[in-house]
C-alpha positions as CSV (number, residue, x, y, z in Angstrom):
1,M,0.3,-0.3,0.0
2,Q,1.3,3.2,-0.8
3,F,0.5,6.6,0.5
4,N,1.7,10.4,-0.6
5,I,2.6,12.2,2.6
6,H,-1.1,14.8,2.4
7,E,-3.0,11.3,1.7
8,A,-0.7,9.6,5.7
9,K,-1.5,13.0,6.9
10,T,-4.9,13.1,6.2
11,Q,-5.7,9.2,6.6
12,F,-3.8,8.5,9.0
13,S,-5.9,6.1,10.9
14,R,-6.1,3.8,7.7
15,L,-2.5,3.8,7.8
16,V,-2.1,2.6,11.1
17,A,-4.8,0.0,10.5
18,A,-3.6,-1.0,7.3
19,V,-0.1,-2.0,9.3
20,E,-1.7,-2.9,12.6
21,R,-3.3,-6.1,9.6
22,G,0.4,-6.9,8.8
23,E,0.6,-4.5,5.5
24,T,3.8,-2.8,4.9
25,V,2.9,1.1,4.3
26,T,5.0,3.4,2.3
27,I,4.8,6.7,2.1
28,C,5.7,9.1,-1.3
29,R,6.9,12.3,-2.4
30,N,6.4,13.4,-5.2
31,G,6.3,9.7,-5.6
32,R,9.0,9.0,-5.1
33,P,9.1,6.5,-1.5
34,V,10.8,8.1,1.4
35,A,10.0,6.2,3.8
36,E,7.8,3.1,5.0
37,C,5.7,1.8,8.2
38,V,6.0,-1.4,9.2
39,P,4.2,-4.0,12.4
40,A,6.4,-3.6,15.6
41,R,8.1,-6.4,16.6
42,A,6.9,-7.9,20.2
43,P,10.0,-7.4,22.6
44,G,11.3,-10.2,23.0
45,A,12.3,-11.8,27.0
46,F,14.7,-10.8,28.6
47,P,18.4,-12.3,28.8
48,F,18.4,-13.2,32.3
49,G,21.2,-15.3,32.0
50,A,22.9,-12.5,30.3
51,W,25.2,-11.4,33.3
52,G,26.5,-14.9,34.4
53,R,25.1,-15.8,38.2
54,P,25.2,-13.7,40.1
55,D,27.1,-15.8,42.4
56,G,30.2,-15.8,40.2
57,A,30.2,-19.2,39.8
58,D,29.9,-19.3,36.5
59,G,33.3,-18.0,36.9
60,G,32.1,-14.3,35.6
61,A,32.6,-11.2,38.6
62,G,29.4,-11.6,40.1
63,L,28.1,-9.5,42.0
64,A,30.4,-9.7,45.3
65,H,32.0,-6.3,44.1
66,L,28.7,-4.9,45.6
67,A,28.9,-5.9,48.6
68,D,32.4,-4.6,49.0
69,P,32.2,-2.0,52.0
70,T,33.4,1.8,50.9
71,D,36.6,2.9,52.9
72,A,36.5,6.1,54.7
73,E,39.4,7.5,52.3
74,T,36.4,7.5,49.7
75,L,33.5,8.3,51.2
76,D,35.8,11.9,51.8
77,G,36.5,12.0,48.3
78,M,33.0,11.7,47.4
79,G,32.3,14.5,49.7
80,L,30.4,12.1,52.3
């Protein structure tokens, strides 16, 4: 399906409905394609294992570094 810019503005709801049905809509300026509207992809599942195990058992750093105490000198340097 193809719309020129003026048609796309005036028939935007129709354009969106076509995209929702799975169609690709091309928007043209002076008969030349300038943009395509395609259906949005559903977000993929979050890769919970992407950072490795929190305990570092898989060889990664784990989260142990987050529990390290901060010394007084570092806090003073931060103005805290």
